[in-house]
C-alpha positions, 0 to 999 in steps of 0.5 A: 512576485512569482519568484517570491511565491515559489520561494515560499513554497520551497520553504514550506515543503523542504524546510525541516522543523523547527526551522521554517526557512532553507539556507540560501545555498540550498535554496539556490540549488533548488531554484536552479533545478526548477529552472533547468527542468521547468517543473513546479515546487510540488513536482520537485518535492515528489521527485525528492521523495522518490530519490530518497526512496530509490536510494533507500535512505529514509533518514536523508536530510536535505543539505548542500551535498545531498541537494547537489547529488539530487540535482546530478541524479535528475540530470543523469535521468534526463540524459538517459531518456534523451539517449534512449529516444535518440537510439529509438529514432535511429533504430526506426530509420535503420528498419525503414531503410533496411527492410526486406521486400516481401517475396512475390511467391507468397500466396499472401500477395498484399500481406493481408494475413501477416500478423493475423496467423503468427504461428504459420510460416510464410511459404515464400520465406526461406532460411538456412543454407539448404533453403528449407522453410524456417521452423518456429521455436516451440511456444511452450518449453519446460523450465530447466530444473534448478540446483540449490537447496533450502531444506528440501527445495532447490532454486536456481543459482544466479551465479551459475554452476561454478558458483562464481560471485558475479551477480551474487546477492549479499548473504542474509547473514552478512546484512548491514544494520540488522536490528537497527531502529529507523523510527520510533513513535512516542520514544518517551514510553519505556519498553520492559524486558521480555517476560514469558506469560503463563496464559494468554494475556489477550482475553478478547478477540472480536472481529468487527467486520462481516467475515461471512459476507466477504466470502462472496464469489469474485469475478461475478460483478454486474455493472448495474450493481457496481453503479448502485454501490458507487451512487449510494456512497455519494448519497450517504455522504450527503446525509453526513455533510447535512447533519454535521453542518446543520444544512437544509435540503434547499442548500444542496443543488445540481452543480451541472445546471446553470444558475447564479445561486450559490449551492453545495454540491456533493459528488465524487472527484474524477478525471475528464480523461481515462489516461494520464494522471489527475491534474487541476485542469482535468478535475471534474465532479461526478454527481449521483443520479438523485442530485445530478442525474449522474452527470459530470461538471468541470471544477474551477478551483483557482480561488481556493487557498489550498486543496487536495483531491484524488479520484474517488474522493467524496467531497462537498463543495460550495460554489456556483455554476454561472456559465453552465460550463464549469462549477466555480468552487469557493469552499470545501466543506469539512467531512465529519470524522467517525468517533474515537473508540471507547470501552466501559470502565469495568471492561477496561479493568478486566482487561488490565487484570489479564495483563499481569506478568508471569513468574519472570516479573518481579512486581506481579501486581503491576499490569505489563504492557501488551506487546505486538509484533507486526510485519508484511510480505514479501518474506523472501528475496527474489533470488531464492525461497529460503525465507530467511527474513521470515525465519529471523522474525520467528526467531525474534518472536520466540525470544521476546515473547510477544502477545500477538504477531500480525503477519500481512501477506503476500506469503507465497507471492505470485509476483516472485519470479520462482513462484510465478515460473514454477522454476524450483524443485520440491520433494514429492513434486508429482503430488506437490501443490501450493498448499504443500509448499505453504506448509513447508515454507510458512506453516513449519516456522509458525508451528515452531514459534507456537511451540516455543511461545504457547500463549501467543496469538498469530493473525494472518491477513492475505493479499491479492498477490497470495498464490495460495488464495483462491479469492483474488479480488479486494475485499478478499476472503481469509486464507483457508486454514483447513489444508495448511497445517497451521497451529491452533494459535493462528487466526486467519482473517480477511483483507481488510479487517477490523479486529479488537484485541482486548480494547485495542481496535486494529484496522488492517488492510494488505492493499497498498492504498498509500502508494496509489493515493500518493501517485494519483492525488493532486494537491495545493498546500503551500503551508503543509508541514507533514505531507506524509500524513496526507494519505493516511488522513484521506483514508481516515476521512473517507472511512474506507480502507480503499477510497481511491476509484478507479485504482492505479493502472497496473502498468504504473505500479512498481515493477515486479521481479517477473516480466509481467505487470504488478497484480494491482488492486483487483477491486470488486466494486459491487462489494466495496462497501465491505471495506467501509469502516462501521461506527468508530475510527480504529485505534491502530491502522496498519497499511503496508506500503511500498513507501518508506516505513513509518509510524505516525499519529493522524487524527488520533489514529496510530498509522503504521506502515511496517514496510516489507519484511524482505525487499526484492534484493535484500532485507526489509523492516518490521514494527514492534508495538508496546501498548501500556495498560489503560488508566481509569480514574475513580470518577470515570468508574462512578460515571460508568460511561465508555472511556476513550482508549487514547491508544495514541498516548500509550503506545510506543512503535519501533520500526526496525530493520530485520 
């Protein structure tokens, strides 16, 4: 029976629609991997997704050949880990047997000061042929100047002074599959040819977030304030559950108290350990002060047919705590979703009148679709500061005439090796600043784009990895436009933000919540058909741009091009309420992530991960949106009630390689 359940789960996770079962040969290979590595089908599925992402092959299909290659890759990883452990053990043995006795002439007889004063040489240790006391290497060194030139800049040449080809990355101009579309949402919608407009076609830009409140002073968090914010969120969700399910106050109770009565417990999912990934045995429910005095209780979820939990998730659980040791969960209550965005028919008609084409269009009486270009940083590879992908994106925008260009940071990435070390030359380096570097690398191409397409609207969203931003916490203040010499077409907004472009409500966050949710969640969903939609659904259901708490530790994030750790989430807990959604779901949710780029419809929301425009070693991807005009019937006009936008029905998204 156990083998049968494992087989069913493998079919559910790996079979591609419309097929519901795997071929016997592929199924045999997967069973072989499970036996060899003693892992569950869920963990095997995660390893398969990681393998696809590592191989940079988003369109890989699971067949016999790829299954065997996947199996071989897992075996090689296991062998490498075994060799590294054996090497570490032998190195420890050599260090133990070959240790040099401490000199008795030292004043630190028992080695008490050893390691406490690392920069002080030991008096009894001699080095060199002359027997003089060994000198330590200076702790601070001036980085060597580099010698290559991107329009006034000089960056290090990884090939050396002789220009040898060893280690030289592929030039951007020689990249493969440039312009290739890797995924399309709503392919049945046609894309009209580019046409220049005589005036801006986005007549209304409305910020639906409180920009002024996000301009707070970071790193001034008080524990009492942070605790109140987390506690209030649980009580607010309790009211939502109560109203949605029409429950009485007596239906809710304290899950930490022993009782044979069935209750509904509302709280935050957490782990019973500060270290390690959340798993089923470590699940606990954290209560609010009002309902459970802030205490935690372990959860028993054996009777649930399926579930997905992650740290920070607010849930309502029906169950009982009969023993006083754990809360046995019998049912997970559904959380009500925010309503869809809607607009009055008169406003939709006005927006449609502004979408009429210019002189390049034959049928001027027909409104044309709204075109949006979307990309996310980084915008250059680790080898240089040429920003070639960014220049190519601006060139494409100059020839396709999009109405809106949305650029999500980081722009000057603090995790870029050259920016982190400062190892590049800049004209007038004596007076240079990060603002002047931004003006040369980012503002100059944007000014050229604004000159070529005067009616364009350019939106800049910062990232906590932006070296130009002084606001280092999330939620994050917008980039200061004053000193960056940006054109008037540029709008600098906060991170995160919800902005309405005509009637289209767009939610944007530069924080990689999808990757962190994928890593931290624990799930049991054997019949799930679309696992890639699970993380966006968490964001939509929890009504927050970053519902995970605490965030993933920096050491567990993807490695950067420098020796330091990744920047991470940098949450300012006292102001997390600024990341909440207000009254409606956004029509479009933009969440750049290290996961494979995609465009999906989740709970009537168009969710887009454009991927980075530039990967660490090569070009990346971006997204193009084509939004058809809204259709309003005569009956809807007569009623005069707000009409649902239904952007998911009239938007085509193309994710393409730069």
